[in-house]
LONUMAR-974363 format. One line per field, with one value per residue: residue number from 1; residue in three letters; y, z, x of N, C-alpha, C in turn. Coordinates in pm, 1 decimal. Atoms other than C-alpha are relative to their C-alpha. Layout:
! residues N
num = [NUM,...] $
residuo = [ALA,...] $
n_north = [Y,...] $
n_up = [Z,...] $
n_east = [X,...] $
ca_north = [Y,...] $
ca_up = [Z,...] $
ca_east = [X,...] $
c_north = [Y,...] $
c_up = [Z,...] $
c_east = [X,...] $
This chain:
! residues 237
num = [1,2,3,4,5,6,7,8,9,10,11,12,13,14,15,16,17,18,19,20,21,22,23,24,25,26,27,28,29,30,31,32,33,34,35,36,37,38,39,40,41,42,43,44,45,46,47,48,49,50,51,52,53,54,55,56,57,58,59,60,61,62,63,64,65,66,67,68,69,70,71,72,73,74,75,76,77,78,79,80,81,82,83,84,85,86,87,88,89,90,91,92,93,94,95,96,97,98,99,100,101,102,103,104,105,106,107,108,109,110,111,112,113,114,115,116,117,118,119,120,121,122,123,124,125,126,127,128,129,130,131,132,133,134,135,136,137,138,139,140,141,142,143,144,145,146,147,148,149,150,151,152,153,154,155,156,157,158,159,160,161,162,163,164,165,166,167,168,169,170,171,172,173,174,175,176,177,178,179,180,181,182,183,184,185,186,187,188,189,190,191,192,193,194,195,196,197,198,199,200,201,202,203,204,205,206,207,208,209,210,211,212,213,214,215,216,217,218,219,220,221,222,223,224,225,226,227,228,229,230,231,232,233,234,235,236,237] $
residuo = [MET,PHE,SER,SER,PRO,ILE,PRO,ALA,THR,SER,ALA,GLY,GLY,VAL,SER,GLU,PRO,SER,GLU,ASN,LEU,ASP,ASN,LEU,LEU,VAL,GLN,ASP,LYS,LEU,ARG,GLN,GLY,LYS,PRO,SER,SER,CYS,ARG,LYS,ASN,GLN,VAL,HIS,ASN,SER,PRO,LEU,CYS,ILE,GLU,ILE,GLN,THR,GLN,ILE,LEU,SER,GLY,ARG,VAL,ASP,ASP,ALA,ILE,ALA,LEU,LEU,ASN,LYS,HIS,PHE,PRO,ILE,VAL,LEU,ASP,GLU,HIS,ALA,GLY,ALA,THR,ILE,PHE,ALA,ASP,SER,THR,PRO,ARG,PRO,GLU,MET,SER,ASN,LEU,GLU,TYR,ILE,SER,SER,THR,SER,THR,GLU,PRO,VAL,HIS,LEU,LEU,LEU,ASN,LEU,ARG,ILE,LEU,ALA,VAL,SER,GLU,ALA,CYS,ARG,THR,ILE,PRO,LEU,GLU,TYR,PRO,PRO,LYS,PRO,VAL,SER,PRO,ASP,SER,MET,VAL,THR,SER,PRO,ALA,PHE,GLU,GLU,PRO,GLU,LYS,THR,PRO,ASP,CYS,PRO,GLU,GLN,GLN,LEU,ASP,LEU,LEU,THR,ARG,ALA,GLN,LYS,LEU,TYR,ALA,PHE,ALA,ASN,ALA,LEU,SER,ASP,ALA,ASN,ASP,ARG,ALA,THR,TYR,LEU,LYS,GLU,ILE,HIS,ASN,VAL,LEU,GLY,LEU,LEU,ALA,TYR,LYS,VAL,PRO,GLU,MET,SER,PRO,MET,THR,LYS,TYR,MET,THR,MET,GLU,THR,ARG,GLU,ALA,VAL,ALA,ASN,GLN,ILE,ASN,ARG,ALA,ILE,LEU,GLY,GLU,SER,SER,THR,PRO,SER,ILE,ARG,ALA] $
n_north = [45.7,148.5,6.0,94.5,88.3,-12.9,118.1,121.0,-50.8,99.8,-6.5,-102.0,-115.0,-44.0,44.5,104.6,-34.7,75.9,-41.4,-93.5,4.7,40.0,-73.2,-62.0,76.9,-16.5,-157.4,-42.8,83.5,-59.2,-113.8,27.4,20.5,152.8,110.2,109.2,108.3,64.3,-103.9,-44.1,6.3,-125.3,-142.9,14.6,-16.3,-96.1,-129.2,-105.8,63.0,-10.9,-119.5,-43.1,69.8,-69.1,-172.0,14.8,69.2,-102.6,-133.9,-120.0,28.2,-71.9,78.2,124.5,-40.0,-48.0,104.2,63.0,-84.9,0.4,127.4,82.8,-98.5,75.6,29.1,-110.1,-94.3,-32.2,22.8,164.1,14.0,-77.4,77.5,109.4,-33.8,-38.9,94.9,101.3,26.0,-40.3,105.8,-9.0,-94.9,63.9,-47.1,9.1,15.8,119.4,48.4,-96.6,3.3,140.0,96.7,-91.2,-37.4,-103.0,-129.2,-80.3,31.9,-16.1,-148.7,-74.7,71.2,-71.4,-139.4,-2.8,12.2,-123.5,-117.0,85.6,-38.8,-126.7,-22.0,79.2,-111.9,85.6,75.8,138.0,50.5,120.2,98.7,-41.1,22.8,116.4,-49.4,37.2,50.5,-96.5,-75.8,76.5,-5.3,-126.7,-76.5,-133.6,-76.5,-16.1,-108.1,-79.6,-1.9,-117.3,-31.5,20.2,-63.1,-151.4,-80.6,-63.1,81.9,92.0,-9.2,-51.8,111.0,101.4,-22.5,21.6,113.8,28.0,-50.2,93.0,108.6,-0.9,-4.6,146.8,70.4,-40.4,50.2,94.0,29.5,110.8,-81.0,67.1,2.6,-144.4,-4.5,64.7,-44.4,-133.4,1.6,51.3,-128.5,-77.1,41.3,-30.0,-129.0,-1.1,6.8,-137.8,-39.6,58.0,-36.6,116.2,96.0,149.2,39.7,-47.9,107.8,21.4,68.3,145.4,-80.7,-41.3,152.6,68.5,96.3,-73.9,-2.1,131.0,19.5,-92.8,40.2,148.2,-37.5,-75.0,103.8,58.3,-83.2,-6.0,133.0,-1.5,131.4,-10.7,106.4,9.9,-28.3,-124.1,-32.8,-73.6,-50.7] $
n_up = [96.9,9.1,-11.7,69.2,-110.1,-30.8,22.3,-79.9,-65.0,-74.8,-127.7,-43.5,55.6,165.4,100.5,72.1,120.1,112.3,12.1,47.3,123.0,75.3,12.0,114.1,132.6,31.2,41.1,193.6,80.6,-9.0,72.8,142.7,74.1,21.8,-111.4,36.3,-87.2,-138.3,-121.8,-6.2,-142.7,-63.8,39.4,-111.5,-132.8,-10.2,-52.4,88.0,38.5,-125.8,-21.5,81.3,-17.1,-138.5,50.5,71.6,-88.7,-88.8,33.2,40.8,162.6,71.3,-49.6,76.6,104.0,-5.1,-35.8,127.1,92.2,-61.0,0.6,121.6,108.9,110.2,-51.2,53.7,126.5,78.5,133.0,14.5,26.3,116.4,108.8,20.2,59.7,149.4,111.7,-26.5,57.3,-113.2,-83.4,-15.1,-86.9,-166.3,-95.2,-127.4,-26.6,-20.2,75.5,0.8,-127.1,-43.3,74.4,82.2,-73.9,78.8,-111.8,-13.9,-90.6,-135.8,-47.4,24.7,-116.7,-124.9,-42.3,-48.8,-142.1,-95.5,13.0,-134.8,-117.2,-15.7,-25.5,-129.2,-113.1,-142.3,23.9,16.5,-62.2,49.5,-9.3,-104.9,-135.1,-32.9,-59.2,-149.3,-22.5,-43.5,104.0,99.1,-72.2,7.0,117.2,-16.5,62.9,99.2,8.1,118.8,48.6,-19.3,139.5,91.4,134.4,34.7,-60.0,105.8,72.1,34.2,149.4,83.3,31.8,59.0,135.5,57.3,28.7,79.4,158.5,43.4,31.2,134.1,96.4,0.2,5.5,102.2,95.3,27.9,135.2,35.6,-1.9,-96.7,-129.5,-18.0,-48.4,-129.6,-86.2,-40.6,-70.9,-155.0,-63.1,-7.5,-99.0,-125.1,-45.7,-75.8,-175.3,-43.2,-21.1,-152.1,-138.8,-80.8,83.3,-95.8,-45.3,119.2,86.4,41.0,-109.1,69.9,47.3,-134.6,-73.5,19.5,106.5,107.0,-14.8,54.9,142.5,62.5,-83.2,87.1,148.1,9.3,-51.0,95.1,89.2,-45.9,17.1,161.2,34.1,-33.9,-66.4,-129.2,-116.1,-59.7,-118.5,-130.7,-83.9] $
n_east = [-67.5,-53.0,-168.2,-96.8,-58.1,-116.3,-67.5,-36.9,-135.3,-43.7,-15.0,-92.0,60.2,-47.0,117.2,-14.7,-7.5,70.6,112.2,-16.5,-0.8,126.8,106.5,-52.4,24.9,136.6,46.6,-53.2,88.5,133.8,-44.1,35.3,111.2,-32.0,-30.5,-29.5,93.0,-80.5,-20.9,126.7,40.7,-47.8,80.6,109.4,-52.1,-87.6,44.1,27.9,88.7,97.6,23.1,112.8,139.2,69.6,50.0,160.4,85.3,20.5,69.7,-108.0,-17.8,-115.3,-119.7,-28.2,-27.2,-164.6,-82.3,-5.6,-76.5,-160.8,-82.1,92.1,55.1,29.1,163.1,90.8,-64.6,148.2,-33.8,-0.5,143.8,43.9,-44.3,83.7,124.4,-30.7,-30.8,83.3,130.5,102.1,85.2,126.3,63.8,6.2,118.3,-65.2,-187.2,-27.3,-96.4,-116.9,-25.6,-42.3,-89.0,-76.0,-137.1,-54.4,-9.4,101.8,99.2,-19.2,-7.2,125.2,72.5,-88.5,21.3,117.1,7.7,-19.6,95.2,50.6,-56.0,4.5,133.9,46.7,29.7,35.3,-122.0,34.7,-135.7,-76.0,101.8,96.4,-45.1,83.5,145.4,34.8,152.4,59.6,39.2,93.4,123.7,47.3,-40.8,-70.8,102.4,-72.9,-61.8,32.7,-138.0,-66.6,-12.3,103.3,-32.1,30.4,-94.1,-54.4,-136.9,65.6,61.9,-93.8,-95.2,84.2,32.7,-127.2,3.4,94.3,-27.5,-81.9,18.1,57.0,-95.0,-76.8,84.7,12.3,-127.8,-10.8,28.4,142.3,119.6,59.0,-82.9,38.5,114.5,2.0,-69.6,54.8,113.3,-62.7,-40.8,121.9,53.5,-87.2,26.9,125.6,-11.4,-0.9,136.5,60.4,-47.9,-54.6,19.1,4.3,138.9,78.6,-8.8,-131.2,-83.6,-84.4,-130.0,-29.2,-39.1,-114.0,-3.2,-35.1,-124.4,-65.9,14.7,-99.2,-141.0,-30.4,-43.6,-165.5,-73.8,-36.7,-72.5,-145.7,-18.3,-2.4,93.5,156.8,54.4,-70.0,87.6,14.4,-58.2,69.9,-117.4] $
ca_north = [-10177.1,-10559.4,-10607.2,-10831.3,-11161.1,-11175.6,-11399.6,-11726.5,-11672.6,-11949.7,-11978.2,-11729.7,-11465.9,-11485.2,-11520.7,-11862.3,-11859.1,-12135.1,-11947.7,-11617.2,-11768.8,-11944.3,-11649.3,-11451.4,-11697.3,-11707.4,-11320.9,-11323.2,-11610.7,-11393.4,-11082.0,-11264.1,-11379.8,-11744.5,-11934.2,-12254.9,-12585.0,-12711.5,-12395.2,-12340.9,-12443.9,-12160.9,-11910.5,-11998.9,-11955.6,-11661.0,-11349.8,-11112.3,-11333.0,-11364.4,-11018.7,-10915.0,-11159.9,-11005.0,-10631.0,-10753.6,-10951.7,-10659.7,-10394.2,-10226.4,-10255.4,-9959.4,-10124.2,-10443.0,-10252.7,-10089.9,-10393.5,-10569.7,-10272.3,-10293.3,-10654.3,-10807.9,-10547.0,-10811.9,-10888.1,-10548.2,-10440.8,-10250.3,-10232.4,-10608.0,-10588.2,-10349.8,-10585.9,-10875.2,-10707.1,-10554.9,-10862.2,-11102.8,-11199.1,-11034.1,-11242.5,-11355.0,-11109.2,-11167.9,-11034.8,-11005.4,-11028.2,-11392.4,-11505.5,-11199.6,-11229.2,-11619.6,-11722.5,-11399.2,-11335.5,-11049.8,-10721.9,-10520.5,-10717.1,-10752.5,-10382.1,-10301.4,-10555.2,-10417.1,-10054.5,-10159.4,-10307.2,-10024.1,-9795.7,-10047.5,-10011.1,-9674.3,-9678.8,-9893.0,-9724.5,-10051.1,-10219.4,-10572.7,-10713.5,-10972.0,-11208.7,-11210.0,-11198.3,-11542.4,-11551.9,-11611.3,-11796.9,-11482.4,-11288.7,-11553.9,-11506.3,-11125.3,-10938.8,-10575.4,-10298.5,-10155.1,-9831.0,-9519.7,-9550.6,-9272.4,-9265.4,-9220.9,-9147.1,-8800.4,-8679.9,-8412.0,-8583.7,-8880.4,-8792.4,-8615.4,-8920.2,-9151.4,-8906.1,-8931.1,-9297.5,-9318.3,-9088.0,-9306.0,-9595.5,-9522.5,-9377.6,-9707.4,-9886.7,-9702.2,-9783.4,-10114.5,-10272.0,-10550.9,-10382.7,-10668.0,-10631.7,-10241.1,-10293.0,-10538.0,-10340.3,-9990.4,-10153.0,-10315.9,-9958.1,-9808.2,-10066.6,-10027.1,-9664.0,-9731.9,-9768.6,-9389.4,-9372.6,-9539.0,-9383.4,-9708.2,-9933.4,-10245.5,-10246.2,-10171.7,-10395.8,-10349.8,-10525.6,-10841.0,-10550.5,-10504.8,-10892.4,-11097.9,-11319.7,-11020.1,-10973.0,-11347.5,-11346.4,-11066.6,-11197.6,-11562.0,-11397.0,-11194.8,-11514.9,-11710.3,-11437.2,-11448.7,-11827.5,-11821.8,-12102.7,-12078.9,-12406.4,-12327.1,-12351.2,-12024.0,-11862.2,-11771.2,-11574.5] $
ca_up = [-9063.8,-9152.3,-9070.6,-9269.9,-9074.2,-8932.2,-9117.3,-8941.4,-8709.0,-8626.0,-8261.6,-8296.9,-8442.7,-8822.3,-9069.3,-9236.3,-9559.6,-9725.1,-9644.1,-9741.5,-10061.8,-10149.6,-10088.1,-10327.3,-10590.9,-10540.0,-10569.7,-10911.8,-11022.2,-10950.9,-11098.9,-11422.4,-11441.5,-11426.1,-11098.3,-11139.1,-11025.4,-10788.1,-10578.0,-10604.7,-10208.3,-10152.2,-10356.3,-10170.8,-9839.8,-9918.5,-9682.1,-9947.2,-10075.7,-9744.7,-9679.7,-9978.5,-9922.6,-9557.3,-9710.8,-9916.3,-9675.1,-9418.0,-9635.8,-9706.9,-10101.7,-10176.0,-9963.2,-10151.3,-10481.8,-10380.5,-10248.0,-10603.3,-10805.4,-10575.5,-10594.0,-10859.1,-11114.3,-11392.6,-11185.9,-11263.5,-11583.9,-11734.9,-12075.9,-12081.1,-12037.4,-12312.6,-12549.6,-12459.9,-12539.9,-12855.3,-12999.0,-12838.4,-13004.3,-12826.2,-12539.6,-12493.6,-12348.0,-11936.6,-11716.4,-11427.3,-11311.2,-11247.3,-11498.0,-11479.5,-11091.5,-11071.4,-11352.8,-11505.8,-11434.1,-11707.3,-11521.6,-11630.9,-11474.0,-11152.8,-11129.9,-11209.3,-10944.9,-10682.9,-10728.5,-10728.2,-10407.8,-10273.9,-10356.9,-10129.9,-9883.2,-9883.2,-9832.3,-9512.0,-9204.0,-8968.6,-8961.1,-9078.8,-8888.8,-9043.0,-8880.7,-8729.5,-8354.3,-8219.2,-8121.6,-7744.9,-7603.4,-7447.2,-7757.7,-7926.3,-7666.7,-7644.3,-7964.3,-7907.5,-7974.0,-8297.4,-8311.2,-8526.9,-8731.7,-8660.2,-9032.9,-9283.3,-9663.4,-9630.1,-9482.0,-9723.4,-9730.0,-9766.5,-10069.2,-10212.2,-10209.9,-10335.8,-10627.5,-10715.4,-10710.0,-10913.8,-11203.9,-11234.7,-11221.6,-11517.2,-11717.3,-11653.8,-11731.2,-12060.3,-12180.8,-12209.7,-12572.5,-12542.6,-12567.6,-12355.2,-12076.6,-12108.3,-12052.6,-11771.8,-11583.6,-11613.6,-11499.4,-11186.1,-11130.4,-11148.1,-10903.5,-10645.4,-10633.4,-10529.2,-10180.6,-10169.0,-10143.9,-9781.7,-9474.7,-9334.5,-9650.5,-9407.7,-9351.9,-9719.1,-10004.9,-10151.3,-9851.4,-10081.6,-10201.2,-9790.8,-9714.6,-9641.5,-9922.3,-10170.0,-10029.4,-10053.2,-10409.1,-10519.5,-10260.8,-10445.1,-10782.7,-10706.9,-10543.0,-10850.9,-11096.2,-10869.1,-10881.3,-11250.2,-11237.2,-11223.0,-11044.2,-10739.5,-10401.0,-10226.8,-9975.4,-9612.0,-9427.4] $
ca_east = [-309.6,-209.5,178.0,389.5,471.8,800.1,1068.7,1150.7,1470.9,1738.5,1838.6,2109.0,1847.4,1962.6,1693.7,1672.4,1833.7,1653.6,1332.8,1446.9,1554.6,1222.6,1029.6,1260.8,1204.9,804.5,802.9,1040.2,796.3,494.8,658.9,677.0,337.0,450.4,439.2,580.4,380.0,636.8,612.3,247.1,203.6,460.7,293.5,-16.1,131.9,359.8,337.7,276.1,1.9,-177.7,-150.5,-321.4,-606.1,-643.8,-656.3,-952.5,-1116.2,-1086.1,-1235.4,-896.8,-909.7,-695.5,-418.3,-461.9,-461.6,-99.5,38.0,-72.6,81.7,403.0,481.7,243.6,212.4,127.1,-218.6,-347.9,-160.5,-420.4,-210.2,-190.1,-591.8,-642.3,-448.0,-643.4,-955.4,-837.0,-754.5,-1044.6,-1378.2,-1708.7,-1829.8,-2173.2,-2403.3,-2436.8,-2723.5,-2485.8,-2093.5,-2131.6,-1899.3,-1653.5,-1647.2,-1582.2,-1370.5,-1202.7,-809.3,-807.4,-655.7,-913.3,-1167.2,-1010.2,-925.8,-1268.5,-1412.4,-1147.2,-1243.9,-1636.7,-1576.4,-1401.0,-1692.1,-1886.7,-1680.7,-1662.8,-2035.6,-2015.4,-2172.9,-2173.2,-1812.2,-1790.5,-1486.4,-1232.7,-1163.0,-1509.2,-1508.4,-1647.1,-2021.1,-2069.9,-2367.4,-2477.4,-2482.3,-2726.5,-2975.4,-2973.3,-2934.8,-2746.2,-2996.2,-2902.0,-2680.7,-2722.2,-2364.1,-2119.3,-2047.6,-2304.2,-2303.9,-2436.3,-2123.0,-1961.0,-1600.8,-1763.6,-1967.8,-1686.0,-1467.2,-1766.2,-1839.0,-1447.2,-1466.9,-1792.4,-1663.9,-1342.7,-1516.4,-1760.0,-1473.8,-1271.7,-1577.2,-1659.8,-1320.3,-1375.3,-1343.7,-1616.3,-1937.3,-2096.6,-1849.8,-1901.1,-2266.4,-2247.2,-2008.5,-2184.5,-2512.7,-2326.2,-2180.4,-2493.1,-2651.9,-2373.0,-2411.2,-2770.2,-2624.8,-2578.3,-2959.9,-2978.9,-2860.5,-2770.1,-2695.8,-2644.1,-3004.9,-3130.8,-3233.6,-2865.6,-2715.2,-2564.0,-2299.9,-2218.3,-2144.4,-1841.9,-1927.3,-1878.9,-1541.0,-1446.6,-1552.8,-1326.3,-1024.5,-1050.4,-1040.6,-696.7,-572.7,-660.1,-488.2,-164.2,-159.6,-213.8,-491.8,-860.5,-894.5,-653.6,-829.4,-904.7,-712.0,-848.7,-581.0] $
c_north = [-155.4,19.2,-127.3,-107.8,-4.6,-109.4,-96.2,31.1,-154.6,43.7,112.1,139.1,37.7,-64.2,-134.4,10.5,-58.6,84.5,130.8,-49.6,-33.8,120.6,103.2,-44.7,-12.5,140.5,18.6,-82.2,82.5,128.1,-29.1,-33.1,-162.3,-77.2,-123.8,-109.2,-36.5,98.4,63.1,29.6,146.2,117.5,12.4,59.5,121.7,106.6,84.2,-33.4,1.0,134.8,59.7,-49.0,50.4,127.5,-17.5,-40.1,105.8,121.4,91.6,-21.1,113.9,-46.1,-97.1,53.3,19.7,-103.8,-80.0,62.3,2.2,-132.3,-96.1,74.1,-78.7,-37.1,101.4,77.7,18.1,13.9,-153.1,-33.9,50.6,-86.1,-112.7,51.6,40.0,-98.1,-152.2,21.4,61.5,-143.8,1.6,102.3,-62.1,122.3,49.4,-13.9,-142.7,-65.5,52.0,-30.3,-130.1,-68.8,102.0,29.5,115.0,115.2,91.5,-28.8,6.4,122.4,43.3,-67.6,61.0,148.6,0.3,-29.7,89.8,118.2,-56.8,22.8,122.5,67.6,-55.3,115.3,-107.8,-100.7,-146.4,-73.5,-143.7,-20.0,24.0,-39.7,-151.4,42.3,-93.0,-29.1,96.7,86.3,-46.3,18.3,134.2,63.1,129.2,72.4,79.2,190.0,83.0,-15.1,123.1,45.4,-1.3,53.6,140.2,91.5,85.7,-73.9,-121.7,-13.2,36.3,-109.7,-115.7,67.5,-11.4,-140.7,-33.4,60.4,-91.6,-129.2,-12.0,33.4,-128.3,-98.9,11.2,-15.5,-105.6,-36.9,-89.2,68.6,-87.0,1.4,131.1,23.0,-65.6,62.9,118.2,-52.3,-35.4,150.2,63.5,-59.3,-7.3,129.0,17.6,13.5,159.5,55.5,-27.6,62.6,-108.1,-122.6,-150.6,-52.2,32.1,-107.7,-8.3,-58.7,-96.7,100.6,25.2,-127.1,-45.3,-84.3,84.0,0.8,-119.6,-2.0,89.8,-46.6,-142.5,3.8,44.5,-118.2,-101.3,71.5,-7.8,-141.9,-41.3,-132.9,36.9,-103.3,4.4,30.3,135.4,11.2,36.0,30.1,-40.6] $
c_up = [23.8,0.2,-58.3,127.6,15.3,-53.1,107.8,53.9,11.8,156.6,15.3,-59.5,-137.1,-78.0,-81.8,-138.1,-97.2,-4.0,-76.2,-175.3,-87.4,-14.1,-108.6,-154.5,-25.8,-45.2,-151.7,-66.2,-40.6,-80.8,-158.7,-61.5,14.3,103.9,-36.2,88.2,114.9,80.5,26.6,148.6,81.5,-23.0,93.1,133.3,30.8,84.4,-84.0,-41.9,92.6,34.5,-79.6,10.5,148.3,-15.9,-36.1,91.2,142.7,-56.6,-56.0,-154.2,-50.8,50.1,-73.5,-143.3,-9.0,17.8,-163.5,-93.5,29.9,-48.1,-118.3,-98.8,-127.4,34.0,-50.1,-108.8,-80.9,-161.5,-77.6,-27.1,-119.9,-125.8,-5.1,-70.5,-146.4,-81.2,22.1,-93.2,117.8,71.0,5.3,75.2,150.8,60.4,118.1,-7.3,45.2,-40.6,56.9,140.7,39.7,-70.7,-83.4,54.9,-96.1,99.5,-6.3,65.6,151.6,48.7,10.1,139.1,144.2,33.3,2.5,162.1,130.2,8.8,116.1,150.4,73.1,42.5,120.9,97.7,113.6,-33.7,-35.7,28.9,-95.2,90.1,95.2,118.3,22.0,79.2,142.7,18.0,24.1,-110.7,-99.8,58.5,5.8,-120.7,45.6,-74.9,-125.9,26.5,-83.4,-20.9,1.6,-140.6,-87.8,-152.0,-28.5,49.5,-129.1,-49.9,-61.4,-156.7,-116.7,-70.3,-53.9,-141.7,-68.5,-62.0,-124.0,-122.3,-49.4,-47.6,-126.8,-96.9,-40.3,-76.9,-177.9,-116.8,-59.0,-148.2,-45.8,59.0,85.5,140.1,52.6,55.5,125.6,98.6,25.1,64.6,155.0,70.1,57.2,121.5,133.3,37.1,25.6,125.3,32.5,25.3,128.6,79.2,57.6,-121.2,37.5,5.0,-122.1,-97.0,-89.6,97.6,-61.5,-15.8,143.4,80.6,-5.8,-123.5,-121.5,14.1,-19.6,-144.4,-72.0,64.0,-84.6,-129.8,-33.3,26.9,-110.7,-115.4,72.0,-10.0,-132.3,-49.4,60.6,112.0,141.8,94.8,67.2,115.7,109.8,92.4,141.6] $
c_east = [73.0,158.9,35.1,43.3,149.3,102.2,47.6,143.7,60.2,21.5,101.5,-51.4,27.7,-117.3,57.3,42.1,-54.0,-155.2,2.1,19.8,-111.5,-92.3,39.8,-29.8,-147.8,-13.5,44.7,-117.6,-129.0,13.8,-29.5,-119.6,-10.5,35.3,3.1,-62.7,36.6,-2.1,-141.0,-42.7,75.1,-36.0,-124.0,10.4,97.0,-71.9,-79.4,-136.3,-131.8,-30.8,-96.7,-148.1,-71.7,-29.4,-142.3,-112.8,-54.5,-73.0,88.5,37.0,105.2,133.3,40.0,53.8,185.4,67.0,9.7,114.1,157.0,61.3,-49.3,-58.0,-68.2,-164.7,-85.7,60.3,-126.6,56.3,-10.4,-163.9,-41.5,56.2,-79.0,-119.9,3.1,7.1,-112.0,-139.0,-130.1,-56.3,-133.9,-65.7,-37.4,-95.4,82.2,173.4,23.4,101.7,127.4,65.0,59.7,112.5,103.9,118.2,51.3,35.0,-87.1,-126.9,8.9,38.6,-129.7,-91.9,67.3,-73.5,-179.5,-8.0,59.1,-83.9,-103.9,39.9,-11.8,-147.1,-8.5,-25.4,22.8,130.5,-31.5,150.4,64.7,152.7,-132.1,56.7,-113.0,-157.9,-13.2,-129.1,-128.3,-60.3,-131.1,-135.5,-46.6,86.2,30.9,-97.0,127.3,44.2,10.4,193.0,48.5,23.5,-91.0,40.9,-44.1,114.0,73.5,142.5,-41.1,-45.5,102.6,75.9,-73.9,-26.8,141.1,-1.1,-81.6,65.9,110.6,-32.6,-86.4,84.9,65.9,-100.8,-61.0,95.7,12.4,-34.7,-120.5,-106.9,-89.9,42.9,-34.5,-132.8,-45.3,66.8,-60.4,-155.8,29.3,31.0,-112.3,-108.5,66.8,-3.1,-162.3,24.7,-29.4,-162.4,-55.3,121.4,92.3,-6.5,-13.3,-148.6,-91.0,9.5,112.7,100.6,87.9,113.4,82.5,57.6,124.2,12.3,69.9,172.9,80.9,5.9,113.0,153.5,28.6,51.3,128.1,71.4,16.5,124.5,152.9,55.5,3.9,-84.6,-121.2,-39.7,60.5,-86.8,-1.2,84.2,-93.6,114.0,-16.7] $
């Protein structure tokens, strides 16, 4: 479990008042969903923001969702998302999630993308470490033999967990007000659940759902939502 950075202290062991005040102001702005431009660098580097990014990039999606709900509830506010959909005009039909994943900061999109990523991570049989270990010259010359994963999608406990996640995903996607969004997400969920057909999904044609790039795309989307601007550079914890 990722632990929050320890606040800076003075020589006498007392936390610096200015830093604590800045963090409190940043968190207050974020909870309101209105981070001020003069504090964007502080938000970008705030311990909570970095911790959320690290949880997503490490594949601990449920922990990231819990942190968002606790500290920045406006980001995944399902009620706000439902209101947006009810008042919006239908969007053009899309064949994939490229637009939704790269630009949307609507709460329902964010939560669905996080939950889809969580399903992919639950299917994982080969660990994907973050941060990645440095590649040594020896490992580049001789590739290690493939080892049978300890955890595979046919384990009863994992199957039950994945079934529960899939049911919630389908229910949430079917509740989307926009017909094109609903069709897009239902198709994507169907594709992601195709990972269950493979004992080692990392070695399957569906491997694109198991890459670090997929984690990064969701992490960057969440980062933009926290900062409140789609043009803000990504955070790499």
